[in-house]
C-alpha positions in Angstrom: -0.4 -0.4 -0.2 1.7 3.4 -1.3 2.4 5.8 1.9 0.3 9.4 1.8 3.2 12.3 1.1 3.2 15.3 3.1 5.3 18.4 2.4 5.4 20.7 5.4 6.2 24.1 3.5 8.5 26.6 6.2 10.4 25.8 9.6 9.0 28.7 11.7 7.0 28.5 14.6 3.6 27.1 12.9 5.8 24.2 10.0 8.0 22.8 12.2 5.2 22.1 15.1 3.0 20.6 12.3 6.3 18.5 12.0 7.3 18.0 15.5 3.8 16.9 16.4 3.0 15.1 13.3 6.1 12.7 14.0 5.1 11.5 16.8 1.5 11.0 16.0 2.4 8.6 13.0 4.1 5.3 12.2 7.5 5.7 10.1 5.6 3.2 7.5 2.4 5.2 7.6 3.1 8.6 6.1 6.6 10.0 3.6 6.8 13.2 5.8 9.2 16.8 4.0 9.7 19.3 6.1 11.2 21.8 3.5 13.0 25.4 4.7 15.4 27.4 3.2 17.8 27.7 5.6 18.9 24.7 7.5 17.9 26.3 10.7 15.3 27.8 12.6 15.0 31.4 13.9 12.8 32.7 17.0 10.7 35.6 14.7 9.8 37.2 18.0 13.3 37.6 19.2 14.2 39.3 15.9 14.0 42.3 17.4 16.9 41.9 20.5 19.3 40.5 17.7 18.6 43.6 15.2 19.1 46.6 18.3 21.9 44.1 19.4 21.1 43.2 22.7 21.0 39.2 22.4 23.8 37.7 19.6 21.9 36.5 16.3 23.3 32.5 16.9 21.0 32.8 20.2 18.0 33.2 17.9 18.1 30.1 15.9 19.1 26.4 16.1 19.5 24.0 13.6 16.4 21.9 12.7 18.0 18.4 12.4 18.1 18.5 16.0 14.2 19.1 16.7 13.0 16.5 13.9 13.5 13.0 13.8 15.2 12.0 10.7 13.9 8.6 10.8 10.2 9.6 9.9 10.9 13.2 8.7 12.5 13.9 5.8 14.6 17.8 5.7 15.7 19.4 2.4 17.2 22.7 2.6 15.3 24.5 -0.7 13.2 27.8 -1.7 9.6 27.0 -3.0 9.0 29.0 -5.7 5.4 27.9 -6.7 2.4 25.3 -5.8 0.7 23.7 -9.0 -2.5 22.2 -6.2 -4.1 20.8 -9.0 -0.9 19.1 -10.4 -0.1 18.1 -6.4 3.9 19.5 -7.0 5.8 22.0 -5.1 8.2 23.9 -7.6 11.5 24.4 -5.5 14.5 26.4 -7.2 16.2 23.1 -7.3 13.5 20.7 -8.5 10.2 19.6 -7.7 7.8 17.5 -4.4 5.0 15.9 -5.3 2.4 16.0 -2.5 -0.8 13.7 -1.3 -1.1 16.9 1.6 0.1 19.8 1.3 0.9 22.3 4.6 2.1 25.9 3.6 4.2 27.7 6.8 6.0 29.9 4.9 5.9 33.2 7.0 4.6 36.5 6.2 6.9 39.5 4.6 7.3 43.4 5.1 4.1 45.3 3.7 5.3 48.7 2.8 1.5 49.5 0.8 3.4 51.2 -2.3 5.1 54.1 0.0 7.6 55.1 -2.6 11.7 54.5 -1.4 10.9 52.7 1.8 12.0 49.0 0.2 14.9 50.6 -1.4 16.0 53.0 2.0 14.9 51.5 4.7 15.3 47.9 7.1 13.3 45.5 7.8 13.4 42.9 11.1 12.4 40.3 9.1 14.7 37.3 9.4 18.5 36.5 10.4 20.3 38.2 8.1 17.9 41.3 8.1 18.5 41.8 12.0 22.2 41.0 11.4 22.1 43.9 8.7 20.1 46.3 10.9 23.1 45.9 14.0 26.2 46.6 11.8 24.5 49.5 10.6 23.4 51.2 13.4 27.3 50.6 15.5 28.8 51.6 11.9 27.1 54.9 12.4 28.4 55.6 15.7 31.7 54.4 14.7 32.2 56.6 11.9 30.1 59.3 13.6 33.5 61.1 15.2 35.8 59.6 12.7 34.8 62.5 10.4 36.0 66.4 9.9 32.6 67.9 10.2 30.0 66.1 12.4 26.9 64.0 10.4 24.4 64.9 13.5 21.6 62.5 11.0 23.9 59.5 11.6 22.7 59.0 14.6 19.0 60.0 14.0 17.2 56.2 14.2 14.1 56.6 12.8 11.1 53.8 13.4 8.3 53.7 11.4 5.1 51.2 12.9 4.3 51.4 16.8 3.0 48.0 17.1 4.1 45.5 18.9 7.6 45.1 16.6 8.5 48.4 16.8 7.9 48.3 20.6 9.9 45.9 21.1 12.6 46.7 18.9 12.1 50.3 20.6 13.2 48.8 23.9 16.0 47.0 23.4 17.6 50.6 21.4 16.5 52.5 24.8 19.8 49.8 26.3 21.7 49.6 23.4 22.0 52.8 22.7 23.4 53.7 26.1 26.6 51.5 25.7 27.1 52.4 22.1 27.3 56.0 23.0 30.0 55.0 25.6 32.1 52.7 23.4 32.6 54.9 20.8 33.0 57.9 23.0 29.3 59.7 21.5 27.1 62.1 23.2 24.2 61.1 23.9 21.8 64.3 23.5 23.4 64.0 20.1 21.4 60.7 19.6 17.5 60.9 17.9 15.6 57.8 18.3 12.4 59.1 16.1 9.0 57.3 16.2 6.5 57.6 13.6 3.1 56.1 13.6 0.3 56.6 11.2 -2.8 55.2 14.0 -4.0 57.9 16.4 -2.1 55.8 19.5 0.6 53.3 20.6 0.0 49.6 20.3 -3.4 49.9 18.8 -5.8 47.5 20.1 -3.8 47.0 23.4 -5.1 47.8 26.9 -4.9 51.9 26.8 -3.4 51.9 30.7 -0.3 49.4 29.8 0.1 52.0 26.4 0.6 54.2 28.9 3.2 52.9 31.2 4.8 51.4 27.5 5.2 55.3 26.2 6.4 56.9 29.6 9.5 54.6 30.1 10.1 54.7 26.5 10.8 58.6 26.6 12.3 58.2 29.0 14.8 56.8 27.6 15.2 59.2 24.9 12.3 57.9 22.3 10.1 60.6 20.9 6.7 60.1 19.0 5.5 61.1 16.5 2.2 59.9 16.4 -1.0 60.3 13.4 1.8 61.0 11.5 1.8 58.5 8.4 5.3 58.1 6.3 4.8 58.9 2.8 7.9 58.4 1.0 11.3 57.1 2.3 14.5 59.0 0.2 18.5 58.6 0.6 18.7 61.0 3.5 15.7 59.8 5.4 12.2 59.8 5.2 9.4 62.5 4.3 6.0 62.5 7.0 3.0 64.0 7.0 0.2 64.9 9.4 -2.7 65.8 7.8 -2.5 66.8 4.5 -0.7 69.9 4.3 1.8 69.3 7.4 4.5 67.7 5.6 7.2 67.4 6.5 10.8 65.6 6.1 13.0 64.0 8.4 16.8 63.1 7.8 18.2 60.2 9.2 20.9 57.7 9.0 19.0 54.3 10.0 15.2 54.2 9.1 13.6 50.4 10.1 10.5 49.8 8.9 8.4 47.7 11.1 4.8 48.7 10.7 3.4 46.0 8.4 3.3 42.1 7.0 1.6 40.5 4.5 1.9 36.4 3.3 4.2 34.9 1.4 4.2 36.0 -2.0 4.0 32.4 -3.6 0.0 32.1 -2.4 -1.2 34.7 -5.0 1.3 33.4 -7.4 -0.2 29.6 -7.3 -3.6 31.0 -8.0 -5.0 30.6 -3.8 -7.7 33.6 -3.3 -5.7 36.2 -1.0 -5.7 39.2 1.0 -2.6 40.5 0.9 -1.1 37.1 0.9 -3.4 36.1 3.1 -5.7 33.4 2.7 -8.9 33.4 4.6 -8.3 29.3 5.6 -11.9 26.9 6.7 -12.5 26.4 10.7 -10.4 22.8 9.9 -7.3 25.2 8.4 -7.6 24.0 4.7 -7.9 26.3 2.1 -10.9 26.9 0.1 -12.0 24.6 -2.6 -8.4 22.5 -1.9 -9.3 19.8 0.6 -5.5 18.6 0.3 -4.0 22.0 1.5 -3.2 23.2 4.7 -2.5 26.9 5.4 -0.8 28.1 8.7 0.8 31.2 10.7 0.9 34.5 8.3 -0.1 33.3 5.4 -3.2 32.4 7.5 -6.3 34.7 7.8 -9.6 33.6 10.8 -11.4 36.1 11.8 -12.1 36.6 15.4 -15.6 36.6 15.8 -16.0 38.6 18.5 -14.9 41.3 16.5 -15.8 40.7 13.6 -12.0 41.5 12.7 -8.7 39.0 11.7 -6.2 37.4 14.7 -3.2 38.5 14.5 -0.3 36.8 12.5 1.3 36.0 16.4 3.9 32.9 17.2 1.4 32.1 19.2 -1.3 31.5 17.3 0.7 29.7 14.3 2.1 26.9 17.0 -1.8 26.0 18.1 -2.7 26.1 13.9 -0.1 23.6 14.0 -0.9 21.4 16.5 -3.7 21.2 14.8 -2.8 20.8 11.6 -0.7 17.9 12.5 -4.0 16.1 14.5 -5.9 16.3 11.2 -3.3 14.7 9.2 -3.0 12.0 11.7 -6.6 11.8 10.9 -6.5 11.6 7.5 -3.5 9.4 7.3 -5.6 6.9 9.6 -8.8 7.3 7.2 -10.8 9.1 10.2 -13.5 11.5 8.1 -13.9 14.1 10.6 -11.4 17.1 11.2 -10.4 19.5 13.8 -11.8 22.9 13.8 -9.7 25.6 15.3 -10.4 26.9 18.4 -8.1 29.9 19.3 -6.8 29.6 22.9 -5.6 33.2 23.4 -3.2 32.8 26.5 -2.1 36.0 27.0 0.4 39.0 25.3 3.2 40.6 26.8 5.2 43.4 24.6 8.8 43.5 25.9 10.3 47.0 27.0 14.2 45.7 27.2 15.9 43.6 29.3 14.1 43.8 32.8 10.7 45.9 31.6 7.5 44.7 30.0 4.1 45.3 29.8 1.3 42.4 29.0 -1.9 40.8 30.1 -2.0 36.7 31.4 -4.4 34.8 33.4 -6.8 38.1 32.4 -4.3 39.6 35.0 -2.4 43.1 33.7 1.4 43.2 34.6 4.0 45.9 34.0 8.0 45.5 35.0 9.7 42.8 36.2 7.4 40.5 37.0 5.7 41.4 33.1 9.6 40.7 31.7 9.7 37.3 33.7 6.5 36.0 31.9 8.1 37.5 28.3 11.0 35.0 29.1 8.5 32.4 30.0 6.8 32.4 26.8 10.3 32.5 25.0 10.9 29.5 26.5 7.8 27.1 26.8 7.6 28.0 22.9 11.6 26.4 23.1 9.9 23.6 24.7 6.9 23.1 22.9 9.4 22.5 20.1 12.2 21.6 21.4 11.8 19.7 24.6 13.8 20.9 28.0 17.8 20.2 26.2 16.4 22.7 23.7 15.5 25.0 26.9 18.9 24.3 28.3 20.5 25.2 25.4 19.0 28.5 23.8 16.8 29.4 26.3 16.3 32.7 28.6 17.0 32.4 32.1 18.1 35.0 33.4 14.5 35.8 34.6 14.9 38.3 37.1 
């Protein structure tokens, strides 16, 4: 009897959770499971803001995929998917192709610039290990260069962060810790440094508890962050950005570093492969299958699910992706075992914590609001839990965050 072929595209939170849960649920002779990922490592996307600021080395953010999968049950292929041929049940890679009976698309998201001119060319985005390393080195280069020039260019020391959502705020928190270190290391006057956060929405961390947002803003302002709220970035330029508050209030902000942290969309392969999508995200069925494709599951940033309570999509988070991965693994196991009824996905919100640097954070967990070291402790526990769910205690021992107080 032919074993069904299962292909999992992407080893982010959703894809790796699917693979590690599925390898426990099926026997080696029951299915051929193939995991495809661009890199040989998984990286913790929710830690990239630390690597970008330089407060955590990028090697701490990643671990080898081979260390957490069972190679007797899961074949790992390092490769890049370019298109999905759903009618032919094939995935085209840059080198070669794969046939599948069941497909899991867990390719993660991409930076969304909303068509703003010049952002792709002149702004950095916190999107992967390489971009994080580039941002860290670029900021350090600006500080290292400042005092070597006869005519001091203060714009070298201006950092603009576009977006006051989760990624933007967490990155600003790390910058608040890192900038004084850079000033000391490169003999730069801290007063010369400008950190500006530009947000088009009328508030920081939209949707977050207002009391906690107030705490976060006050904390970051003490660290030197200037907030420009209700201000839209209109254009990225070689010298910085052009912003506007209203139609007529247009201003140029000159900056040596611009970080875009204000938007995410699904993977471009989604639309290229003919799936009906909104900004690269497919509104999946309750069992996480793509509409009209009974053998294709989509999880993580490329999936879209509506929160019925507020009639808005759930934000693409690691927590949701991991929970989706668990459900897809159980549903694939059910299909392999010839069970017709599949499980519907129900999001179990265990809380949300936003880091403000090494020892500070804001959040809601177990129904309670928390700030400061207590919230920071919870953030590190969440990070450790994600590692534990994928790779157990040994992975936590190697990569976990233990300096929790």
